C-alpha positions as CSV (number, residue, x, y, z in Angstrom):
1,M,0.7,-29.0,-42.4
2,V,2.7,-27.6,-45.1
3,L,5.1,-30.4,-45.2
4,V,2.4,-32.8,-44.8
5,S,0.0,-31.4,-47.5
6,G,3.2,-30.7,-50.1
7,G,1.6,-26.5,-50.4
8,S,2.1,-23.5,-49.2
9,S,0.0,-21.0,-47.8
10,E,-0.1,-18.9,-51.1
11,D,-2.2,-22.2,-52.8
12,P,-5.5,-21.5,-53.9
13,R,-7.9,-23.3,-51.5
14,T,-10.4,-25.6,-53.0
15,P,-13.8,-24.3,-52.6
16,P,-16.9,-25.4,-50.1
17,S,-19.3,-27.9,-51.2
18,L,-22.5,-27.8,-50.5
19,P,-24.6,-29.8,-48.0
20,G,-24.5,-33.4,-48.4
21,L,-22.3,-33.4,-51.8
22,P,-18.5,-33.8,-52.0
23,P,-16.2,-31.0,-52.7
24,P,-16.1,-29.4,-56.0
25,Y,-13.5,-31.2,-58.6
26,L,-13.6,-34.6,-57.3
27,P,-14.8,-36.6,-60.2
28,T,-17.8,-38.3,-59.1
29,A,-19.6,-38.7,-62.9
30,V,-17.8,-39.7,-66.5
31,V,-19.0,-39.5,-69.8
32,G,-17.4,-40.9,-72.7
33,A,-18.2,-44.2,-74.9
34,G,-14.4,-45.2,-75.4
35,G,-12.9,-42.3,-77.4
36,A,-12.4,-38.7,-75.7
37,T,-13.2,-39.3,-71.8
38,A,-14.2,-36.7,-69.0
39,G,-14.2,-36.7,-65.7
40,I,-17.0,-34.7,-64.2
41,D,-17.7,-33.9,-60.1
42,S,-21.0,-33.3,-58.4
43,Y,-22.0,-29.6,-59.6
44,G,-21.3,-30.1,-63.3
45,D,-17.4,-29.0,-63.7
46,L,-15.3,-30.7,-66.3
47,V,-12.2,-31.6,-64.5
48,E,-10.2,-34.1,-66.6
49,L,-10.4,-35.1,-69.9
50,R,-8.2,-37.3,-71.7
51,V,-7.7,-38.6,-75.2
52,P,-7.8,-40.7,-77.3
53,G,-9.6,-43.4,-74.8
54,P,-9.8,-43.2,-70.6
55,A,-6.3,-44.2,-70.1
56,G,-4.8,-41.6,-72.8
57,R,-3.1,-38.7,-72.1
58,P,-4.8,-35.5,-70.2
59,L,-5.6,-32.0,-71.8
60,L,-7.5,-31.1,-68.1
61,E,-6.4,-33.0,-65.1
62,N,-6.6,-32.0,-61.3
63,P,-3.9,-33.6,-59.4
64,A,-5.3,-36.1,-56.6
65,Q,-2.8,-34.9,-54.1
66,R,-4.2,-31.2,-54.4
67,Q,-7.8,-32.6,-54.1
68,Y,-6.4,-34.3,-50.5
69,S,-4.4,-31.3,-49.4
70,G,-7.5,-28.8,-50.4
71,T,-5.4,-26.5,-52.7
72,V,-7.7,-27.2,-55.9
73,D,-7.7,-23.9,-58.1
74,A,-11.3,-22.7,-58.6
75,G,-10.8,-22.0,-62.2
76,A,-9.3,-25.6,-63.4
77,G,-11.0,-27.2,-65.7
78,L,-14.6,-26.2,-67.6
79,V,-16.6,-24.3,-64.9
80,P,-20.3,-24.1,-65.8
81,Q,-21.6,-20.8,-64.6
82,A,-25.3,-19.1,-63.7
83,A,-26.0,-15.4,-63.2
84,V,-29.2,-13.9,-62.6
85,G,-30.6,-10.6,-63.1
86,A,-27.6,-8.1,-63.0
87,R,-25.4,-10.5,-60.4
88,P,-22.2,-12.1,-61.7
89,Y,-21.5,-15.0,-63.3
90,R,-21.2,-17.9,-60.1
91,P,-19.9,-21.2,-60.6
92,L,-22.9,-24.2,-59.6
93,W,-21.1,-24.8,-56.9
94,R,-22.7,-21.5,-55.2
95,A,-26.3,-22.6,-55.9
96,D,-28.7,-23.2,-53.8
97,S,-29.0,-26.6,-54.6
98,V,-27.3,-28.9,-57.2
99,R,-28.8,-32.3,-59.0
100,Q,-27.3,-34.5,-61.2
101,R,-28.8,-37.5,-63.2
102,Y,-28.1,-39.7,-66.8
103,R,-30.4,-39.5,-69.6
104,P,-31.7,-43.3,-69.3
105,G,-29.9,-45.4,-71.6
106,T,-27.2,-43.2,-71.7
107,N,-23.7,-41.8,-70.4
108,V,-25.2,-37.9,-71.0
109,L,-25.1,-36.5,-68.2
110,V,-27.7,-33.7,-67.0
111,T,-27.0,-31.3,-64.1
112,V,-29.4,-29.1,-62.7
113,A,-28.5,-25.8,-60.6
114,R,-31.2,-23.5,-58.9
115,F,-30.4,-20.3,-58.1
116,G,-33.4,-18.9,-56.2
117,R,-36.4,-19.8,-58.6
118,A,-34.0,-20.1,-61.7
119,R,-32.2,-22.9,-63.1
120,A,-29.3,-23.4,-64.9
121,V,-29.0,-26.7,-66.3
122,F,-25.8,-28.2,-68.1
123,E,-26.0,-31.5,-70.1
124,C,-22.7,-33.1,-70.9
125,G,-22.3,-36.3,-73.5
126,A,-19.1,-37.7,-76.3
127,S,-18.8,-39.2,-79.4
128,V,-16.1,-41.3,-80.3
129,Q,-13.4,-38.0,-80.7
130,R,-15.3,-35.2,-78.9
131,V,-16.6,-34.4,-75.5
132,A,-19.4,-31.6,-75.7
133,C,-21.4,-30.0,-72.9
134,L,-24.3,-27.7,-73.5
135,G,-25.8,-24.8,-71.2
136,R,-29.6,-23.8,-71.0
137,G,-30.8,-20.8,-68.6
138,L,-34.6,-21.0,-67.2
139,E,-36.7,-19.0,-65.4
140,G,-34.4,-16.0,-65.3
141,A,-31.3,-17.6,-65.5
142,R,-27.9,-16.7,-68.1
143,V,-25.3,-20.0,-68.4
144,G,-21.9,-19.4,-69.3
145,F,-18.7,-21.3,-69.1
146,G,-15.4,-20.4,-67.3
147,G,-12.2,-21.9,-66.3
148,Q,-9.2,-23.3,-68.2
149,G,-10.8,-25.9,-70.0
150,A,-13.2,-22.6,-72.1
151,A,-10.0,-21.8,-73.8
152,L,-9.8,-25.6,-75.0
153,H,-11.0,-26.4,-78.5
154,G,-11.2,-29.9,-80.6
155,P,-11.6,-32.6,-78.3
156,L,-14.1,-30.3,-76.1
157,L,-17.0,-28.3,-77.3
158,A,-19.1,-26.1,-74.8
159,G,-21.8,-24.1,-75.9
160,V,-24.5,-22.2,-75.0
161,A,-28.6,-23.0,-75.9
162,G,-29.4,-20.9,-79.2
163,T,-25.6,-20.3,-80.1
164,E,-23.8,-22.2,-83.2
165,A,-21.8,-23.7,-80.6
166,G,-24.8,-25.0,-78.7
167,R,-26.3,-26.4,-81.7
168,E,-23.0,-28.1,-82.5
169,A,-22.9,-29.4,-78.9
170,S,-26.4,-30.4,-79.0
171,A,-25.8,-32.7,-82.1
172,V,-22.7,-34.3,-80.3
173,L,-25.1,-35.4,-77.6
174,L,-27.7,-36.5,-79.9
175,Q,-25.0,-38.5,-81.6
176,A,-23.9,-39.8,-77.5
177,E,-27.7,-41.0,-76.7
178,L,-27.7,-42.8,-80.2
179,D,-24.0,-44.7,-79.7
180,D,-24.9,-45.6,-75.7
181,R,-28.1,-46.9,-76.5
182,R,-27.1,-49.2,-79.4
183,R,-24.4,-50.6,-77.6
184,L,-26.7,-51.3,-74.2
185,D,-29.2,-52.8,-76.6
186,A,-26.7,-55.2,-77.4
187,S,-25.8,-56.7,-74.2
188,R,-28.4,-59.1,-72.8
189,P,-30.6,-57.7,-70.5
190,L,-31.0,-59.4,-66.6
191,G,-33.6,-62.4,-66.4
192,P,-37.1,-62.6,-65.6
193,G,-38.0,-61.5,-62.1
194,A,-35.1,-58.7,-62.1
195,P,-37.0,-55.9,-60.1
196,G,-36.2,-52.1,-61.6
197,W,-33.8,-51.2,-59.3
198,A,-31.5,-54.4,-60.1
199,A,-31.9,-53.7,-64.2
200,R,-31.1,-49.8,-63.4
201,M,-27.5,-50.7,-61.5
202,Y,-26.9,-53.4,-64.4
203,E,-27.6,-50.8,-67.1
204,R,-25.4,-48.0,-65.2
205,S,-22.7,-50.7,-64.8
206,L,-22.3,-51.4,-68.7
207,L,-22.2,-48.2,-69.4
208,A,-19.8,-47.2,-66.8
209,A,-17.6,-50.2,-68.4
210,A,-18.4,-48.7,-71.6
211,A,-17.1,-45.2,-70.5
212,L,-13.7,-46.5,-69.2
213,T,-13.1,-48.9,-71.9
214,D,-11.3,-47.9,-75.0
215,R,-13.0,-49.1,-77.7
216,R,-9.6,-49.3,-80.0
217,T,-7.6,-51.3,-77.6
218,G,-9.7,-52.9,-74.9
219,A,-7.7,-50.6,-72.5
220,V,-9.8,-50.4,-69.2
221,A,-8.9,-47.6,-67.3
222,A,-9.8,-47.6,-63.3
223,G,-11.5,-44.4,-62.8
224,P,-11.5,-40.8,-64.7
225,R,-9.3,-39.2,-62.7
226,D,-5.1,-38.6,-62.2
227,G,-4.0,-41.5,-60.6
228,W,-6.6,-43.9,-61.1
229,A,-6.6,-43.3,-65.5
230,Y,-4.5,-46.2,-65.5
231,V,-5.2,-50.0,-66.7
232,W,-4.4,-52.5,-63.8
233,P,-4.7,-56.0,-64.5
234,R,-7.4,-56.9,-62.0
235,D,-9.5,-54.0,-62.8
236,A,-9.2,-54.9,-66.3
237,G,-9.7,-58.9,-65.8
238,A,-12.9,-57.9,-63.6
239,T,-14.8,-55.4,-66.4
240,A,-13.5,-58.5,-69.3
241,I,-15.2,-61.3,-67.5
242,A,-18.4,-58.8,-66.9
243,L,-18.6,-57.5,-70.8
244,A,-18.1,-61.5,-71.7
245,T,-20.9,-62.6,-69.1
246,S,-23.1,-59.4,-70.3
247,G,-23.0,-60.6,-74.2
248,R,-20.4,-57.9,-75.2
249,R,-17.6,-61.2,-76.4
250,A,-16.0,-58.9,-78.9
251,D,-15.7,-56.3,-76.4
252,A,-14.3,-58.8,-73.7
253,R,-11.5,-60.0,-76.1
254,R,-10.4,-57.0,-77.2
255,T,-9.5,-55.8,-73.4
256,V,-8.0,-59.4,-72.9
257,R,-5.8,-59.3,-76.1
258,F,-4.2,-56.1,-74.4
259,L,-3.7,-57.9,-71.3
260,R,-1.7,-60.2,-72.8
261,R,0.7,-58.0,-74.2
262,L,1.5,-56.7,-70.8
263,D,4.9,-57.1,-69.2
264,L,2.9,-57.9,-66.0
265,G,6.4,-58.3,-64.0
266,A,7.0,-54.8,-64.7
267,A,4.9,-53.0,-62.7
268,A,1.6,-52.9,-61.1
269,R,-0.4,-50.5,-63.6
270,F,0.1,-49.7,-66.9
271,D,-1.2,-46.4,-69.4
272,G,-3.2,-46.7,-72.2
273,E,-0.5,-48.0,-74.6
274,G,0.2,-51.0,-72.3
275,R,3.5,-49.1,-71.1
276,P,4.7,-49.5,-67.3
277,L,4.1,-47.2,-64.8
278,P,6.7,-46.7,-62.0
279,G,6.0,-46.0,-58.8
280,R,4.5,-49.2,-57.5
281,A,5.8,-52.8,-57.6
282,T,3.9,-55.9,-59.8
283,Q,1.4,-57.6,-58.1
284,G,0.6,-61.0,-57.4
285,D,-3.0,-61.4,-58.3
286,A,-1.9,-59.5,-62.1
287,A,-1.3,-62.9,-63.9
288,G,-4.7,-64.5,-62.0
289,W,-7.1,-62.1,-63.4
290,V,-5.9,-62.2,-66.8
291,E,-5.8,-65.7,-67.1
292,A,-9.6,-65.9,-65.6
293,A,-10.6,-62.9,-67.9
294,T,-9.2,-65.2,-70.8
295,D,-11.0,-67.8,-70.0
296,A,-14.4,-65.8,-69.7
297,A,-13.8,-64.2,-72.6
298,G,-13.2,-67.5,-74.7
299,V,-9.7,-66.5,-76.0
300,E,-7.1,-69.0,-77.3
301,A,-4.1,-68.2,-74.7
302,G,-1.7,-70.4,-75.9
303,R,0.9,-70.6,-72.6
304,K,-0.9,-69.6,-69.3
305,A,-0.6,-66.5,-67.8
306,V,-0.5,-67.9,-63.8
307,P,3.1,-67.9,-62.2
308,S,3.4,-70.8,-60.2
309,E,5.5,-68.0,-57.4
310,W,2.8,-65.7,-55.8
311,R,4.7,-65.0,-52.4
312,G,6.6,-61.7,-51.8
313,L,4.4,-59.4,-53.5
314,A,1.8,-56.7,-53.2
315,D,-1.4,-57.2,-53.2
316,Y,-4.6,-55.5,-54.1
317,Q,-4.2,-53.9,-50.9
318,E,-1.3,-52.2,-52.8
319,K,0.6,-51.7,-49.3
320,A,4.1,-53.8,-48.0
321,A,5.0,-57.2,-50.2
322,G,4.1,-60.1,-48.5
323,D,2.4,-63.9,-48.6
324,Y,-1.3,-62.8,-49.0
325,L,-4.7,-64.4,-49.4
326,G,-5.9,-62.8,-52.3
327,N,-2.4,-63.6,-54.3
328,A,-2.3,-67.3,-53.3
329,L,-6.0,-67.6,-54.7
330,A,-5.4,-65.5,-58.0
331,S,-2.5,-67.7,-58.2
332,A,-2.6,-71.8,-58.7
333,A,-1.8,-72.5,-55.3
334,G,-4.2,-75.1,-53.9
335,V,-7.0,-76.2,-51.4
336,T,-4.3,-78.4,-49.3
337,E,-1.3,-74.8,-49.1
338,V,-4.1,-72.3,-49.1
339,R,-5.7,-73.9,-45.9
340,K,-2.4,-74.7,-44.2
341,L,-1.2,-71.2,-44.7
342,F,-4.2,-69.0,-44.1
343,G,-6.6,-71.4,-42.3
344,S,-7.6,-70.2,-39.2
345,E,-10.5,-71.5,-36.8
346,G,-12.3,-72.5,-40.0
347,T,-11.9,-68.9,-41.9
348,L,-9.4,-67.8,-44.0
349,V,-7.1,-65.0,-42.9
350,R,-5.1,-62.3,-45.0
351,A,-1.6,-62.7,-44.2
352,A,0.1,-66.7,-44.4
353,G,0.7,-67.9,-41.0
354,D,-0.6,-65.0,-39.2
355,P,-3.9,-65.6,-37.8
356,A,-3.6,-62.0,-36.1
357,S,-4.3,-60.4,-39.9
358,G,-8.0,-61.2,-39.6
359,A,-10.2,-61.6,-42.1
360,D,-9.9,-60.5,-45.9
361,S,-12.6,-59.9,-48.4
362,A,-10.5,-61.8,-50.9
363,A,-12.0,-64.6,-49.4
364,A,-14.4,-64.4,-51.4
365,W,-12.3,-64.8,-54.6
366,T,-12.6,-68.5,-53.9
367,I,-15.4,-69.1,-54.8
368,R,-15.6,-66.6,-58.0
369,P,-14.0,-66.2,-59.9
370,F,-10.8,-68.7,-58.9
371,P,-13.3,-71.2,-57.5
372,R,-12.3,-73.7,-54.7
373,P,-15.1,-75.5,-54.2
374,A,-13.6,-77.6,-50.9
375,L,-13.3,-73.5,-49.5
376,F,-16.4,-72.2,-50.0
377,A,-17.7,-73.1,-46.3
378,A,-14.3,-71.4,-45.5
379,A,-14.6,-67.9,-47.7
380,R,-18.4,-67.8,-46.5
381,R,-17.6,-67.6,-42.7
382,T,-14.8,-65.4,-43.0
383,L,-17.5,-63.3,-45.5
384,G,-19.5,-63.5,-42.3
385,L,-17.1,-61.5,-40.1
386,L,-16.9,-58.7,-42.3
387,A,-20.1,-58.2,-42.7
388,V,-20.8,-58.1,-38.9
389,D,-18.8,-55.2,-38.8
390,A,-20.3,-53.8,-42.0
391,G,-22.4,-50.5,-42.3
392,P,-24.8,-49.3,-44.2
393,Y,-22.7,-48.6,-46.9
394,G,-20.8,-51.8,-47.1
395,I,-17.5,-53.3,-46.3
396,V,-13.9,-52.5,-45.7
397,P,-11.5,-54.6,-47.3
398,S,-10.7,-56.4,-44.4
399,A,-10.2,-56.5,-41.1
400,E,-6.7,-55.0,-39.9
401,W,-7.8,-52.5,-42.6
402,P,-6.7,-48.9,-40.9
403,Q,-10.0,-46.7,-42.1
404,R,-13.6,-47.2,-41.6
405,D,-14.7,-46.1,-44.7
406,P,-16.4,-48.5,-46.7
407,W,-15.5,-50.1,-50.3
408,T,-17.7,-50.7,-53.3
409,A,-15.1,-53.1,-54.9
410,P,-15.0,-55.6,-51.4
411,T,-18.5,-55.7,-51.1
412,A,-19.8,-56.0,-54.6
413,W,-17.1,-59.0,-55.4
414,T,-18.4,-60.3,-51.9
415,A,-22.1,-60.1,-53.5
416,W,-21.0,-62.1,-57.0
417,A,-19.5,-64.6,-54.4
418,L,-22.4,-65.0,-52.5
419,A,-24.9,-65.1,-55.3
420,A,-22.8,-67.9,-56.9
421,A,-23.0,-69.8,-53.2
422,G,-26.3,-70.0,-52.8
423,D,-26.5,-67.5,-50.4
424,R,-29.2,-65.3,-52.0
425,P,-30.3,-63.0,-48.8
426,G,-26.2,-62.4,-48.1
427,A,-25.9,-61.1,-51.7
428,L,-28.7,-59.0,-52.1
429,R,-28.0,-57.4,-48.2
430,M,-24.2,-56.4,-50.3
431,L,-26.4,-55.2,-53.4
432,A,-28.5,-53.0,-50.9
433,A,-25.2,-51.5,-49.5
434,L,-23.9,-50.6,-53.1
435,R,-27.0,-48.5,-54.0
436,R,-27.0,-46.9,-50.7
437,A,-23.5,-46.3,-51.1
438,A,-24.1,-45.2,-55.2
439,T,-23.9,-41.5,-56.5
440,P,-27.4,-40.1,-57.7
441,T,-26.6,-41.1,-60.6
442,G,-26.1,-44.3,-59.9
443,L,-22.1,-44.8,-60.2
444,L,-19.9,-46.4,-57.4
445,P,-17.1,-44.5,-55.8
446,E,-14.1,-46.4,-54.5
447,R,-15.5,-45.5,-51.4
448,V,-17.6,-43.6,-49.0
449,D,-18.3,-41.7,-45.9
450,A,-18.9,-44.3,-43.3
451,R,-21.7,-41.8,-41.8
452,T,-22.7,-40.4,-44.4
453,G,-22.2,-42.2,-47.9
454,V,-20.8,-39.0,-49.3
455,P,-17.8,-40.2,-51.9
456,R,-14.8,-39.8,-50.5
457,S,-13.3,-40.8,-53.6
458,V,-13.2,-41.0,-57.9
459,A,-16.5,-42.3,-59.1
460,P,-17.3,-44.2,-61.2
461,L,-14.8,-47.6,-60.4
462,A,-14.0,-49.9,-63.3
463,W,-14.0,-53.2,-61.6
464,S,-16.9,-52.4,-58.5
465,H,-19.4,-52.3,-61.6
466,A,-17.7,-55.0,-63.0
467,F,-18.9,-57.0,-59.8
468,A,-22.1,-55.4,-59.5
469,A,-22.9,-56.6,-62.8
470,L,-21.7,-60.2,-62.1
471,A,-23.6,-60.8,-59.2
472,L,-27.0,-59.2,-60.8
473,L,-26.1,-62.0,-63.6
474,E,-25.5,-64.4,-61.0
475,L,-29.0,-63.7,-59.3
476,W,-31.1,-63.1,-62.9
477,P,-29.2,-64.7,-65.4
478,A,-29.2,-63.0,-68.8
479,Q,-31.7,-65.4,-71.0
480,R,-30.3,-64.7,-74.5
C-alpha cells in the first residue's frame, strides 16, 4: 500500500468527510473572474490559489496524488474555523452540518456551518487581482482562519466581520459581485419558455466559464486544482464555442487566438502562457476543436488547423495511442472512411476495425460540433446503447470504460447532440442526470459516485459546463 500511494505511515491523513459530502480539500467550487482564481472545497477551505489567471502559477496547491492516497495535510490552504463558548476553534469539516450556495448571479461563494445552534458564515469571492474571504459568527459562534493560507498576503485577503481586514474583504466581495453580474448581463439569456432550472444551470455554466477563462489571454483552465489547472485544446475549444453562442464573441475570440498560437503537436496540455507541458503526448482531436472554435467565434484563421492524419494518437480518454472514433470525427475523415473503420451493426464503435471496443459517446460529435448528417442515425443508435446502462447521474465515456462512475462531460455533450438532432426527450433526460450530478451550488464535477452522486473529482469542469450551456441554448435558443 505504501508503494501504491507513494506515501508512508508518517504521512498526514486526510480528515474524514461529513455524511453525504466529499472529503476535505477536494475542490468542488471556484471563485474568480478571470484573474486570481481559487478552488474551494465543500467545507469552505480555500485549497488552490492561482495567479495571474486560472491556469497561472500556484500560490496554494494541494497535489491530486495526495488526495487519491488520503494523505492531505489538514493545515493545507486557508482553513475557516469556528468556536462556541470556551471550546477551541475547529475547522468546518468538524461541524454538525455544512451548506454552500453562490450569491445569485455571481461567483461569490457562501458556506454556512452549524455547531449546535451556533452558525459560522464564510463568504469568498474574487476581483481581478485579489481573492477575499470574510467570516461572520452568529448565535454565539466565533470565527477565524487558520492553515498555511492565513500567512499569505497580497492576492489573498481573509478577515472577520467588524475588523479592518473584514471591511477590506467586504469591499472586494462587493466588487466581485458587481463584476460577475455585469458579465452575466452581457450574455444572451435563454429563449422564451425556458424553465427556472434551465436558466439557473445556464447562468451557472456561464459563470463557471468566466471563472476558468483568463480575461487577459483567453487561456481556459480545465478545472481549479492541481493537475487540471492547465489548458487542453478540447476543453478550451468547447468553452469558446459556448461563449460565442451565448453572445460573448469577444471572449471567445480571445480564447481562439490563444489556442491558435499553441504548438498542438508538442503536448496534450499547456500552461497559462501557452508552453507545452510534459507527461501527456499530443491527442488527435486537438486541432479539430481549435478549428470548430475558430469557426464559432468568427475568427479569420488563414490556414486550417485540422491535420489530415489522425491515426496513432491518444484521444480524449488519454490512454494508449490508437485509431479512435473521436479523433477521426475531429479530423478531416469523411463519412465513407468513418463508416468503413468504425461502423458496426448500424452503430459507431470506439476503435477502428474493432467491434468489441463497443459504443463510444464521442459518436455525439458527429452531430455537434463536427456534423456529418449522413451519420446522425448511427450516432443516435450508439448513444442509445450507452443510455441503456446509464444510472441516475449520467453515462460513462464508452462501453469499455473500466469504472462505472458517470462523467459529466460525455453526459453533457450527449445532451447537446440529441438536442441538435431533434431528440428533445433524450436531451432532457441527459440534462436531468446532470442536475442530479451537480453539487448543491450547481457546479458539475468531472465525475461522481455512481451510487451516491457525491463528487469523486474536481468541480467545476470547464467543458462539462460548456456542453451544458450549448445543450440548453439548442433547446431554448437565445433571442438576442
